N, C-alpha and C positions, 0 to 999 in steps of 0.2 A: 798264171801270173796276169794274163790279159783280163780274166774275169775279176780278179781283185782290183785292177785299175778301174774297170767299169763301175764296180760297187762304190769305190771312193768318189768317183766323179758324180754319181747320182746323189750321194750323201751331201756333197758340196753344193750341188745345184738344186737340192730339194726345196729350200725356202724360197728361192727365186722362182722356181717353177710354181710353187703354191701361190705366191703373190701374183704372178702373171696370170695364173688361172682365175684367181678371185677378181682381178681387175677386168678380165675379159667377161666374167659373169656380170659384174656391176655395170659395165658399160653397155651391156646388152639389155639392161632393165629399162622400163619406160622413164622418160625424163621427169614426169610428174612425181613418180615414186621416189626417184633419186633426190628431188628437191624437198619432198616431204621429210625424208629421213634426215637430210642435212639440217633442215629447220628444227626438227626435234632435238638433234644432237647439240646444235648451237644453243637452243633454248635451255636444255638441261645443264649444259656447261655454264651458261649465264646464271641459271638459278643457283648452282653450286657456289659460284663465285659471289653473287650478290647476297644470297641468304646467309652464307657463313660469314661474309664481311659484315652484314647487319648484326648477326649474333655477336661477333667479336667487337664491333665498334659502337653499336647504337642500342642493342637490346637492354643493356644495363640501365641507360638513362630512360628508356621508355617504360620499363617494368617497375622502376623504383622512383616514381615521381612523388610518392608520399612515404618516405622511409619511416616516419613515426608510426604509420598505420600498417605498412607492409613493405618488406624488403626481401629480395631474393639474390643469392650469391651462388656462383658456381666456379669450378676450375676449368676443365676443357669441355667445350660444347660444340656440336656440329649438327648439320641437317643433311640427309642423303636424298630426300625427295620432298615435294611440297606437303606441308603439314606435319612432317616428322622432325622431332628434336630429341637429341640424346646428349646427356651431360653427366659429368663426373663431379663428386664432392659438392652436391647441391645442399644449400642451407636456406631455409625460409624462416622468417620471424616477423612478428607484428604485435599489435596490442589493440584490444577492444575493451573500453572502459578500464577496469582495474585488473584485467587479465592479460598478461604478456605470454605469448606462446612461441614455440620454435619447433622446426622439424628438420632433421638432417638425413641425407641418404648418400651412400657411397656412389651410387649410380642410379640414374632415372632416365627413362625414355618414354616418349608418348607420341600420340598422333592428334593433330588438330583437324577437326572437320571444317572445310573451307566454306561451304554453302551457308551454314548458319550465321556466318559473319555478316551476311547481307541483312539479317534481321536483328543485329546488335546482340548476338549470342556467341560466346566463346564456348564451344562444345568440344570436349576432349573425351572421345569414346573410351580410351584406356591409357593408363599410366602404369608402367612396370618399374618397381624400385627395388633395390637391394641394399642391405646394410642400413635399415631404417631405425631411427630413434628420435625422441622428441617429448614434449610435454608442455605444461602451462604453470604459471606461478602468479600469485596475487602481488600487486605492487602498490606503493603508496600513491603514486601519481594516477589520477583518474583522467582518462582520455575520453571525454564525452563525444559521442558521434554526432555529426551535423544532423539537422532536421531532414526527414525524408524528402526527396525531390524526384520529379519525373525524369525519364530519359536515361535511367541507369542501365548499363550493360548487364547481361545475365551470364554468370559463370556456371557451367555445367561440367562436372567431372563424373562421368557415368560410372567409372570403375577404376579405382586405384588399388593395385594388388602388390603384395610383397610376400615372399616366403622366407624372409630373413629379417623379421622385426626383432630388434635386440633389447630395446629399453624404452620405457615411458614413465612419466612422473606427473604428479599434481602437487605443487608446493613441496613438502618434505616427504611425501609418500612416493616410493619408487617401485616400479614393477620391471623386472628383467627376466630374461630366459630365452628359449628358442621359440620364436613366435611367427605366425603367419596371419595375414589380415587382408580383408577386402572391404573397401570403403568407397562410398560415392555420395555426392552432395550437389545441390543447386543453390545458388545465391545470387539475388539481384542486387546490384550495387545501388548506392545512393539511398540506403535505408529500405530497400525492397525486401520481399519475403525470402525465406530460406527453407530448405528441406534436406533431410538426410535420407538417402535411399537405403533399402535393406542392406545392411553391412554385417560382417562377421569377423571373429577373431578367435585364435586358439594359441595357447602357450603350453609347451612341455617344459618340465623341470623349472617351473616358474618360482620366482623368489620375490617377496614383498618386504620392503624396508620402510621404517618410519623414523625420521630424525636419525638416520644412520644405524638404527637398531633393527636386526632381522626379526620380522614378525612371523612370516611363513616361508617355507622352503620346500623344494622337491614337490611342487604342486602341479596339478593339471587344471588349467583355467581356460574356459571357452564360453562363447555365447554369440548372440546376434542382437541387433537393435536397429530401429528406424525411428525417425522423428518426422511427424507430419508437417506439411507446408504451413508456415506461420510467419507473421510479421513481428517486428520488434515490439509493437504495442500489445500484441496478443500474449506474448510470453517472454520474460527475461530471466536470466540466471536459472535457479533451480525450478522455476515454473515450467521450464521445458519438459520436466519429467512428466507433467500432466498430459503431454502430447506424445509420449514415448511408448513404443511397444518393443519388448525385448525379452531375452532369456539369458540366464547366467548359470553356469555349472562349475563348481570348484571343489576340489579335493586336495588338501595340502596338509603337510606336517607343520606344526606351529611351535612357538616358543613357550617356555615356562615363565612363571612370574616369580620374582624374588622381591620380598618386601623387607624394609628396615626403617629405622628412625635415625636421621642424621644428627650431627653434633648440635644443631639448633633445635632439636626436638621435633622436627617436621617429618611427617610420614612420606616415605619414598617408595616407588614401585619401579622395578627394572625388569627388562626382558632378558631371559637366559635361553640360549639356543637349545632346541629339542624338547620333546616331551609332550607337546600339545598337538591338537588336530582340529581342522576346520573342514566341514562338509556343508555345502550350500547348493540348493537347487531352487531357483526362483524364476517365475514368469511374471512379466509386467505388461499390463494392458491399460492404456488410458490413465496412467499414473497410479494404478492400483495393483497390488500384489494378488496374484490369482490363487484360488484354493489349490491345495496340494503342495505348495512351496514349503521349504523348511531350511533352517540354518541351525547347525549344531557345532558348538565350539567348546572344547575342554582344554584346560591348562593346569598343570600342577602348580601349587603355591608353596614356595620355600622361603626360608629366612626367619626373621623374628618379628613378633607382633609388638604392639606399643608397650605391653607390660614385660617384654623380654622373653615371652614364651616362644619356644621353637615351633615353627609352622611346618606341617607336613600334610597338606590338604590338596584337594582338587576342585577347581572352580569349573562348573559346567553351566553353560548358557544354551538355551534352546528357544527357537521361535518357529512356530508352526502355523500355517495359514488355513483357515476354513472360512466361515463367514466373517470372523474377526481374526485378529492376530493374537495367538496365545503365546505368552512369554513365560519361561520357567528358568529361574536361576537358583543354583544350589551349591553350597559348600557343606558337605555332611558334618554333623556335629561329632566332635571327637572328645574323649575324656581329657580334660586339662587343656583343650584347645582354646586359642584366643580369637578364633574366627568362626562365624556360623552364619549361614544364610539359607533361607528356604522361602522362595517367592514364587507365587503363581498369580499372574496378572493377565487380564485380557484387555487388549487395546481395541476399543470399539472401531469397527470399520476396517477396511483394507487399504486406506489411502496412505501413500508414502509421505512421512513428515518432511515438509519442505525446509524446516529448520531443525538443526540438532540442538533442541532447547527443551530441557526437562519441564519448564513451566508451560510450554505449549502442549506437551504430551500428557501432563497430569490430568486435565479434564476428560481425557478419553480412557482413563485407566479404572479398572475395577478388579478387586482381588484381595489377596492376603499376603503380607510380607512380614516375616519373622527373622530376627537375627541381629548380629552386631557386625559393624564394619568400620574401617577407618576411611574417612572421606578427606580428600585434599582441601575441600572447602565446605563449610557448613552454613554458608550464607543463605541457602535456599530453605533451610528447615523452618524458620519462623513463618514463611509464606504458606507452608503446608498446613499450618493450623490457623491461618488468618491472623497472625499476630500483628499488632500495630507497627507502623513504619518506624517509630522511634526506638523500637527494640531490635537490635541487630546482633548477629553472630558472625564471627570472623575466624579465619585460620582453619587449620585441620583439626580433626579429633575423631574419637570413637563414637559411633551412634548405635545405641541399643534400641531396637524398634519391635513393636508388635502392632501392626497396622492392618485395619480392615478398610479397604477403599471402595467407594461407590461413586462412580462418575467423577473420579478425581478428588472427592472429598473424603476425609477420614470419617469413619462410622463410629458410633458410640462403642467404648471399650478400647479404642486405639490409644496407644501411648508411645512416647519417644523419650529416651533418656540420653543425655550427653554428660558423661562423667567429668569431662574437662574440656572447656572451650572458652575462647576469648569472647566476652559479651560486652556490648555497648548499649547504653540507654541515653537518649537526648531528652533532658527534662528542662524546660524553660530556658533554653540557650545554655544549659550546663551539660557537660559531657561526663558520664559515669562509665568507667570501663575497668575491667579486671578479669581475672581467670575465674570462670564460673562453672557451676554445676546446674544443668537445666533439665527439668522434667516437664513434659507436656502431655496432657491426657484429655480425651474427649468424653464427656459424660452428660448427664441431664440434671437440670436444676430442680428445685422443689416443685416448680410449676409444670415440670415435664418438658420444658424447652431445652434444646441442646445448648451446651456451653463448653468452652474450652478453658481449662485451667493450666496456666504456665507458671511454674515456679523456678526462680533463678536465685542461686546463692553465690555471691562473689567473694573471693578471697584476694588479697593484694589489690584491692580496688583503689581508684583515685577519682576524685570529683573536682572538676575544674571548669572554668568558663570555656565555652566552645571556641572562643577567639583566642584564648590563652591556655591551651591544654598543658603546657609545661609548668604552670604555676597553680598547683592544686589547692582547693579549699580544705580538703580533708582526704586522709588516707587511712585505710584500715582493713580489717578482715570481717567476714560474716555480715555482709550487706544482703538483705533479703528483699526480693521483688516478686510479688505475686500479681499476675495479670489474668484477668477473666474476660474472655470474649463471649458475649452473650449471643447465642444463636450463630448460624452460619449464613453468610450472605450468598445470594445467587451469583453465578458467574456473570461478570459484566456489571454488577451493581456495586455500591459502596461497601465499606467495611461495616461489619456488625458492631453493635454497641460494645464498648470496651471500658473496663475500669481496672485500676491497678493500685496496689498498696506497696509503698517503699519505706523501708525502715533500716536504720543502723544505729549503733550506740558506741560511744567512746572512741570515735575515729580521731586519729592524730591530725592536728592542724599544725603543719611545720612552721608556718609564718602567718601570724594573725593579720599582717598588713594586706593580705589578699582581700580582706573584707572592706578595705577603704573605698572600693568601687561603689559601695552602697552608702558612703558617708560624705559629709561636706568637708571642705578643707579646714573648716573651723573646729571640726571634731574628727581627729585622726588617730589611728593606731600606729605607733612608731616602731613597735617590735614586740617580740614574745611569741610563745607557742601556746597550744591549748588542746582542748578536746571538743568534739562536735557530735551531736546526736540528732536524729530526725525520725519522724513518723508521719508520712505524707500519703494523701490519697490523690491519684492522678486520673485524668480523663483520657479518652482515646487519642488525643493529640500529644500526650506526654506533658500536659500542663497541670500545675498544682491546683487542686480544687480546695482542699482544706488539710490541716495537720499542724504539726509543731516542729520547730527547729530550735535547738539550743546550742550555744557556744560558750565554753568556759576557758578563761585564760588566767594563768597564775604568773604574777610578776610582770604583767603586760605594761609596756610603755605607751603612754597616750599623750595627746595634746588637745587642749580645750581652750578656745579663745586666747591662744598665745601662751597658755600656761602648760608646763610639762608635768605630767603626773605618772606615777608608777604604782601598780597595785593589782588586785585580782578583779577580773571583770566576768560577769555572767549575763548572757542574753537568752531569754526564753521567748521566742516569737511564736505566736499562735495565729495561724491563718484560718480565718472564719469563712471568708467568701472571696471569690475571684471573678472579675470581669475580664475574661481572656481577650475579648475583642479590643478593649481599651487598655489592656495590660495594667489594670488597677486591682489592688488587693486590700482586703480589710483585715487588720491585725488586732482587733479589739481584744483586750485581756493580756497582751504581751507585757513582759517585765524586763527591766535592766537593773543589775545589781553591781555596785562597786564596794569593795572591802579592802581594808588595810592600805588605803591610798596615801601616798606621800607626795608632797609638792612644795615648791618654794613660792611664797606669796609675793605680791607686788612690793611689800616692804622688805623683802629679802630674808624673811624668817622661814625656817624649814618646819613644815607641818607634817605630822605623821598620824596614821591610824584613822584618817577620815573615811567615812562610809556613807553610802546612800542606796536606797531602794526606790526605783521609779516604776510605778504601775501606769499602764497606758489604757485607760478605759475605752478610748477610741483612737484608732490610728489607721491611716491610709497611706499606701505606697503606690506611686505612679512610676512605672519603669520606662515610660517614653522619654525621649531626649529633650531637655535634661531631666533626669530622674528627680523625684521630690518625695518628701515625707511630711505628712501633716498629722497632728494629733493633740490630744489633751493628756496632761501628766499629773499624777498624784504621787508625791514623793515623801519619804521620811529620810532625814539626814542627821548625822551625828551633830552637826551645827551648820550655821549659815555662812561660815567663813568663806567658802569658795565663791558664793554668789557675790558677797561684798568685794572679794578680791577682783572679780571681773570689772568692777567699777574703780579700780585703782588702789584697793586695800584701805587700811585704817589711817594711813598718814594724812595729816591735815584735818582729821575728823576729831570730834570731841572724845575725851577719854571714855565717857559712858558708852559710846558706840562700840568700842572694842570689847568692853566687859560684857555687853549684852550678846554680841555675836558668839562669844566663847561660852555662853551660859548653858549649853546643853542641847539635847535633841530638838529638832524643829520639824513641823509638818508643812508641806508646801504643795501648791497646785499651780497650773498655768497651761499655756498653749505653746506648742513648738512647731516650727517649720524650717526645714532646710531644703533648698532648691538650688542645684548647681553648687556654687561656691558661697552662698549666702545662708547664714543661720540666724533665725529670729526666735527670741523668747518674748512672749507677750502675756500680760495678765498674770504675772508671777505674784503669788501671795504666800509668803512664808511667815509662820508665827509659832510661838509657844506661850506659856503663861506670863512671860516677862516682856516680850516685844513682838512687833509686827514689821515685816519688810514687804514692800511692794516694788515691782520693777518691770521695765520693758527694755529690751536690748537687741540691737541689730549688729551682727558681725559680718563684715564683707571685706575680705582681705585684711589689710592693716587698719581699716576704718571701723572703729567701734563707736557706736552712737546709742544713747539711751538715757533713761531717767530712773533714779532710785529714790524711794521714800522710806525712811526708818522712823519708827515711833515706839516710845516707851513711856507709858503714862502721859504726862503733859508735855514731854519732850519730843521733838521731831526735827528732822533734818532732811533736806533734799539734795541730791547729787545729780548734776547735769553733765553727762559725758559726751564730748564731741572730739573725735579723732584723737583720743588719748588725753585730752585736756579736761580737767574737772572744774566745775563751778558749783560752789556750795550755796544752798538756800536755807537760811535759818528762820526767816520770817514768812509766815503763811505758806509753809512748805506744802501742806496738803492741797491748797488751792492751786499752787503752782504745778504740782504733779498732775492733778486732774485736768488742768488746762491743755495738756498734750493729748492728742488723739491716739487711739490704739495703733499698733503697727500691723496687726492682722485684721482683716474685715470680719 
């Protein structure tokens, strides 16, 4: 029992004994040592208090002085010793130019080297992060960096490591999986140089999505990269690839492709999980792919083609690198199949294209392409054959091709067919568009020179002024356009010589009033429909050089000098020559015909069956503002009643005058000009074997001014018209008429 009591006493007095023993030891140490230890302990305690107080109360304001460029946020953060910081729920984001970026981590800890701070350098030897994700996205707002300045601090992150990278993205392309990465970089602020140290990454069971659709899954993705030290002026954007060294290795299962045509007739392609595969091994040095690299992608094609044929094919794409980049694309031909492709192309050199632009790649291509394919846009096809800018293709469609390419240019024997495509041609400020069939082929002319022949046939076409596309001049089927490009221009030089032939017949003119833009207010079309035909030769600018245009209208309603007419009208315009710089055209030999015309004359009588044919031995059109027409006229009319009616009709005139005017066909000649709202008839001389009429007349709005001289044997009469008021001249009428000067020079 006494032994048990001694044991209990020792247990109770043990801590006191230990403390007393330690104090005895401590007091036995030298005073300088005790002071040093106490100083270190007090300093460490002060650091813990001040450093963590700074992190809690002030670090946010210090680190986020420019939140539009850079901002960091965290949950709980602390520091255990100088230079050390550990934080939970870390999020950093910022923007450079039009790239907004962000990085999140569940936890991050790092160490700050203190001595480099003396030389304005923030050096962090290592950061360890867990649960990492992040990415970048293009934005509409462009944040331009300030001009480079001296005195910027240098940020050096020697090594940022994580063995739990979850997700990364660039715009709508997302990569997720089980990832690990090591990354380091150096950046001098205020526009100074940057460098990415040798870095690496690896993902197991990687998955890639684009616009929410799974592209690859169950993949292994790894690689390394580094970017040499450079300034902003030396490389921006994708130009940084020219300073990049790296490797990438990927092996992943991919998606299949399902194609169909939607309710609007547009070709659609969708991704279907499973069935495909991607294998890639590439090495990049100084912006060039190194020999031995390869990319192989295969994907089943399912669905329905444009013609409704069921697709059951496999698309295979290969790229292999030697001294050039060899590309192979193949969809095997199948009996009754709607899709076929066999392309072998070499891309000259091993430089990585800095732009995903077919036009930039074409000059580097040589090879052979055969097949047919549905493209979402066919706008690029005319450029392939150096077609003029005024000929455009739009929308999706099937392309049937047999191309030989040499340095990006089609070689003789190449051809392209587009069975159905929306085609547009701009001809002299007029827009021609419709559903077309296009065939382009490269051959040789009789002289042996290269030439490209492009044939377009449009159905359901519409021709309208470019400024008023909803009001067509003509609509119809079977418009033919043949374009010949003479020779092939060298890259960087202008377009080769081009000529074109445009023709259509019996196109419907829904409303003849659309042609009023070429007429004066004194000669208008008030209504009616008709037919139009044309046969025109065009130059490389889409301008009319020569040709014919005809318009015919039945039962058309017209107005002339304030008189309302109704009848059949036909216009045959013959373009002989064009001054495209001055926008002036010669229409010598054109003709205008009026038949079965009815109108009510100035005396209130209804006249029916009047007809006229007007030949234009010379005619000029000036399309500058205001547009004008000048020419000479030779006409044959059923009678001269309409001319006399413009001077107020037969009322108040001698009876013999009315009998003469109705006495039968008459031949006439004269000069005509309309410019803007003014119509002038001058030097008019109409006669038959019974009488002669001479006249000059100016019509401007409601102001009608002119002189008329009528003669039959010894009888004559003059009519002076001023603003609708007539003054008769019975004595010396010829002398009076000739005393007035001509209206046109």
